[in-house]
N, C-alpha and C positions, 0 to 999 in steps of 0.2 A: 605464525602469521607477523607481516610484512610489517616494515612501516610508513605504509601507506596508507590514509588517512581515508574512507569512506564516510561519509555526514549520509543520512535517507530521514524525509519528511517523514510519520506516515499518517493517518487523512482520525481527526478525532472522536470518528460518526459511523457511521453504518454499519449492518449486521456481515458480519463474517461469514462467506457459504463459500464450499468446494472453487468456485471459480474462484474469488480472496484467496483460496489458501493451499491452491496448487501456482497461483502467478506469483505477485510481489511478495506474499507472509514467507513461500520458500526459499528466493530470492537471499529476502533478509537474513536468516537461518544460519542459507547456506556462505553469503557474506564477509557472517561473523566469525566462522575461523579461518579467512583468508583475508580484512585488513584491519588496520585499529576501526575498528567503528563507533561510528556516533549514532542515536535513533533518539529521532525524540519526535513525541505524540504533541502535533501540530494546531494545540487546541487556542493559541491566540491565532493564526490562518481562518481556523473554524468562523472567529467573531464581525470574522470582514461580511459576511454573509446573517450570521447566526447572532446578532449582536445580544439577542435579551436568550439566554439558551438555559435554565434550572437544572438543564441533565447532566449539563457541562462536565462538572467532578466525576460524577457516575459512568460518562460515557469512558472519558479519558482513564478509569481504571480499571472500566471496562476491558479497551483495546488494549489495555500494559497485560491483561490475563490471559488475554486471547494469543497472546503474541511467544505470552514465555510457556503458553501451553504446546504453543505449536514449536520450539524450541531453543529459543532465543534464551542464552546462559548469561547471566550478571556477569557474572566468570572472562565472558568474554569478549562482552557490550557495555556500553554505558545508554540504556535506556533513560531515560527523562521527559519529562512536561517541557516544551518551548515556552511556555511563560517561569519555569522555575527557575532561567538563568536571565530573564526577562532584563537586567539592569544591563546585561554584557551586550544584549540581543540588539534591547532598542537602541542604543546610544550609538552601537555601531550602526546601526539601520542610516540612524539621523547623517553620519556620517554620513557612509555613501549616498545617499539622498541627496547630498549639495555638487553631484557629478553627472544626475541622470539628467537630464532632459526632459521636463514636464509630457514638453511633446511629445515626447518618442513615450511614454509609460501610459499615455492617453490614446498613442496607436496601439495599442498591443490587442495582440488578436481574440487573448483572454478574460481582459478588461472590457473589451468591447462585448465581448457574448457577456458575461454576465450583468454588463448593465443594461445588456437587451432586455434581460432572463430577468432581473431586478431594480428593473427603473420608479421603483420608491423609496431604493435601497443604496445607491449611488453613492457611498462614502470615500473616506479620502482617504481607508486601510485598504480597500480595492483598490482605489489607484497605484497605494503606493506597495500593492503584494508581494512583486515583482524583487525587490529591493531589499523589502523584510526576507523575501527567500535566499536571496547575497547573504546579508549579515548571516544567518541560517549555518549559512554553507562556511562563512568565511571564516567568523568565529574560533571555529575547530582550522581553520587552514586548509577545507578538506578538495581531495586531490581529486576525486572520484564520486560518483553521484548519481542513482541510479535515479532514472526519468523516465519516467512516456513521453507517445508525441503530443500531446497537451503542454507539456511544463517545458517542451526545447526551448522556445523562446524564453522564455524566463529566463537559463542559463546560460543562453547566450548574452543576454542583458550581463549575468552576473560576472559571465566571461570580460564585454567591456568595460564595468565597473572597472577589472583586477588590475586592467591596463591604464584605464583612466585615473585609476591610487597612483600608478607605480610614476605615472607623466607625471601626476602637482606635483609629489610629496621625492622624488628620485629616490623611492625603497619598495624594495624587491620585496615585500612581507606576505605578498597572498598568491600562491599559485593558483593556475587562472584551469579551474574546476574543468575534467573532463565529464562526458553523458555516460554513464550502462545504459544500455536498451532494458530495458524493465520484460521478464518469461513473456513472451507474446502467448502463454497458453490461454485460449480459446472456450473454456467448457461450456460445450450449448444448453440452453435452457430447455427445460425439460417440456416447453411444448413448440420446439421445436424451429420456434423462432429466435434468430442473434445468441448473444449471451450469457449464461444469469450474468442476473445483475439485479443488488440487493434497495435500486428502483425502483421491480418490478415490484407482481405479486407473487405473495410467499407463497404459495403454492408451485410459481416459477423453477425454482432454486433447492437446491438441500442446506439447511443451514448448519454448521459446523455443531450446535444446538440439539438440532434434532433427535428427537426418541427413536431405539427400533422401528416400532411402530409408524411413525409418521412419515418414517424413511420409507416404507412398506407402502404404505397406500399412496405417497407423491408420487414415487416409481409408478406404481401401478395405474394411474390415471396421465402418465405421462405417452406423448406423442411419440409413434414407431412409426410403421414401414406404413405407408399411404398406398403403394399397390398393391399390401397382403391384406386378401380381404379375407379368409378364410386359412383356418390350419392347413390342411392339404397340399396351401400353393406351394411353392419354396419365396423362402426371402432374398433380401438386396442386402446379406451384411457387407455394408461396405457403407463408412462418413453419409456421404454422397447418399445413399441409398433410402439411407433410415437410423431417425434419431440416439436409441437405445443401442443401434452396434457403435455407434460413434463416441456414445459415451462410456463404454466398455472398452475403448482403445487407449482410457485415463486411466481408467480404476482398476482394470483386471489383468494380471499376467496376459502373459503369448501364452501358454502351455493349453489356460481354459477358454481364449479367447478364440482360438485356432478348430481347437471342438464343438464350440457356439457356433462359426462359422460354416462347418461342417456340417450339422447338426440341422441347421437355418435355412440352406441349399435345400438339404434332401426331404424336408417337408416332416423331419423325427421331431424339433421340437417349435409351438408355436411361440407365440412374442408373451404368451404369461410367463410363460416359465424363462423367456429371455429376459424379462424383465426382473423376474426373481433369484434371478443369478448377477444384475445389476446390482439391486437391492441390497444383496448379503457384500458386493466387491464396497459399496459402498460402507455399506455398518463399519467395515474393518478396518474403513477409516477415520468416520467419524466419534465410533463409540470411542476410540483410545482417546481423543483430542477430550470429546466431553469427561468423560469423567478424572485425567488430567488438571483440567479446569475447572470439575467444580473439590479438587483439591487446595486449592487453590485462594487460601482467608486473603481478606482486601487488608488486611497489616502485612504481609507479607509484598505483597505489590505493595503497598507505600512506603516499606522497607527499601527493595528493589529501586523506584524511582525515587527515593531518595538518596541511595547508592549512585545512583546515574547523576542523578544532580551536582555531586561534589565533584566528580571527575568533569561532567559537563564543566562544572563550573570554573577549576582550576587549571582549563584548556583555551574558556571562555576569557581568565584574569589575562593572563600571561599574554592572550592579542594582545583585547581591549588597553593594556599597558603601556604597546608599542605602538600603536593606533595613537593615544591620544601624545605619547613624545614626538610623533613626527609627525600630525597636526597642528603641535607647538599649548598644548592643551595644562593649564599650567593643576597637578596634581599636589592637594595638601594635608 
């Protein structure tokens, strides 16, 4: 592990499916081996659009359990709930917010989009979201942040805040965090339209908790090769020609995939057999994950989050002490 600090937020809601698993989740599992990593479950951020969520605690525990089952190692990273260091993060966000012009926050594209989507809940938290995100990163003096395209503007705001802090107080306390492009894996939907998404119906994606028979059922109904009407017709085993073969490129080993391609082109097998093999490939990934997830008790997950909180809080308190000194806050 290097001394480079990486900070990443994890959404506290949503079904975990194969698309998530192969994308952002696997990224974080790999990052823990390369960086001094802080991973927080963004329960405070979720309140900007869902201020009254009775399932918030359950969601946080579920998400933490999923990431642990996927391979996050508590000995290699700090996994914690954002709210568990709220005192330090909120205080830092207050100081940073003094440097961010309101007009710039109101012009933020993501704010405009969410305000349009939730016109009855345009709140202070929504406007100040980028400032809180900056505090999440800077509280650990994060140097690297995995971000999607929709978050890049927020990261640029964080970099601007760092420069303003440096100019205002003459203190080079924070690095300007660099964005790391998230894994652009786009696992196709079972319908053939777009990628797997938790916002779509449950039969359009494979959940990481789906039992074997449900995986088989979903894949059996999945959209395949629209130009292959009869089994005796040769198929089109490419990502563009067949949705099922497209998914094979992600989940099936190269040797088996080559065999399926030959059999499809010669009409030796039909879509039913090809789908059955895809279901087997998916089960080889989902089943071990589900078994690991089922073994994780709530108490174990809480213990991991508590340990992560301690490590995150130590880092946060060191930072906030230096910020108070720079700002001139009296500490008693």
